[in-house]
C-alpha positions in Angstrom: -0.9 11.7 -13.7 2.7 12.4 -14.1 5.4 11.8 -11.5 5.4 14.4 -8.7 7.9 15.4 -6.1 7.4 14.3 -2.6 7.0 17.1 -0.2 10.0 18.1 1.8 12.2 15.9 -0.5 13.5 16.1 -4.0 12.9 12.4 -4.6 10.7 11.8 -7.6 8.0 9.1 -7.6 9.1 6.6 -10.2 5.8 4.8 -10.6 2.6 5.9 -12.2 -0.5 6.1 -9.9 -2.2 2.7 -9.4 -5.6 1.9 -10.6 -8.2 3.0 -8.2 -9.7 -0.2 -6.6 -13.2 1.0 -7.6 -12.1 0.6 -11.3 -10.8 -2.9 -11.0 -12.4 -5.2 -13.5 -12.3 -8.3 -11.4 -15.0 -8.5 -8.7 -13.0 -11.1 -6.7 -10.1 -8.7 -6.4 -12.4 -5.9 -5.4 -14.0 -8.1 -2.7 -10.5 -9.1 -1.5 -9.7 -5.4 -1.1 -12.9 -4.7 0.7 -12.4 -7.7 3.0 -8.8 -6.5 3.7 -10.1 -3.1 4.7 -12.8 -4.5 6.9 -10.5 -7.1 8.6 -7.2 -5.2 9.0 -8.5 -1.6 9.2 -5.7 0.3 7.4 -5.1 3.9 8.5 -5.3 6.8 6.1 -2.1 8.3 4.9 -1.8 11.5 6.9 1.3 12.7 5.1 -0.3 12.7 1.6 -4.1 12.0 2.2 -4.8 11.9 -1.6 -2.7 8.8 -2.3 -4.1 5.7 -4.2 -6.4 3.2 -2.6 -8.7 5.8 -1.1 -5.8 7.5 0.7 -4.6 4.4 2.5 -1.4 3.8 0.5 1.9 5.0 1.9 4.5 5.6 -0.8 8.1 4.6 -0.8 9.5 8.2 -0.8 11.7 9.4 2.1 9.0 11.2 4.0 6.4 8.4 4.0 8.9 5.5 4.4 10.0 7.2 7.7 6.4 6.9 8.9 6.1 3.3 7.9 9.4 2.4 9.6 8.0 3.8 12.8 5.4 1.1 13.0 5.8 -2.5 14.1 6.2 -4.9 11.1 3.2 -6.9 12.2 0.9 -3.9 11.4 2.4 -3.3 7.9 1.4 -4.8 4.6 3.3 -4.3 1.4 1.6 -3.6 -1.9 3.6 -5.6 -4.5 3.6 -6.4 -8.2 5.2 -9.5 -9.7 4.6 -11.2 -13.1 1.6 -8.9 -13.8 -0.2 -9.6 -10.5 -0.8 -7.0 -7.8 -1.1 -8.3 -4.3 -0.6 -7.5 -0.6 2.0 -9.3 1.4 2.2 -9.3 5.2 5.1 -7.4 6.6 7.7 -4.9 5.1 9.2 -6.0 1.8 11.6 -4.2 -0.5 11.7 -6.1 -3.8 8.7 -5.4 -6.2 7.1 -3.1 -3.7 4.8 -0.3 -4.8 3.8 1.0 -1.4 2.7 0.1 2.1 -0.4 0.0 4.2 -0.3 0.5 8.0 -3.2 -1.3 9.7 -4.9 -1.1 13.1 -5.0 -4.9 13.4 -1.9 -7.0 13.2 -1.4 -9.9 10.8 -0.9 -13.4 12.2 0.8 -15.2 9.3 4.0 -13.8 7.6 3.3 -15.9 4.5 -0.2 -14.3 4.0 -0.8 -12.8 0.5 -4.0 -11.2 -0.8 -4.4 -10.6 -4.6 -6.0 -7.3 -5.4 
């Protein structure tokens, strides 16, 4: 899927869509994702409901970042990629970020990371 413009902005998405978690080859990573959803209860992206990760991912474009910034940091997880590994990190981060998840349950440890 090619880059698309964010609604109500002219900012282009710079990243290619992420692999759907159902297509991940590593069963451990898939279980980590399922455990994350069950434990932290992410909310669906109501701005663009067709986003990656079953519609839970909030992108970094202007419209969606405004929504993420409206939530307490303790309810936000950042999807990151570093050295070929994709993982979730508790809190809002800016370097190596791919997007955000807003959850119904807050995290307890700022150092928590989950490889997916």
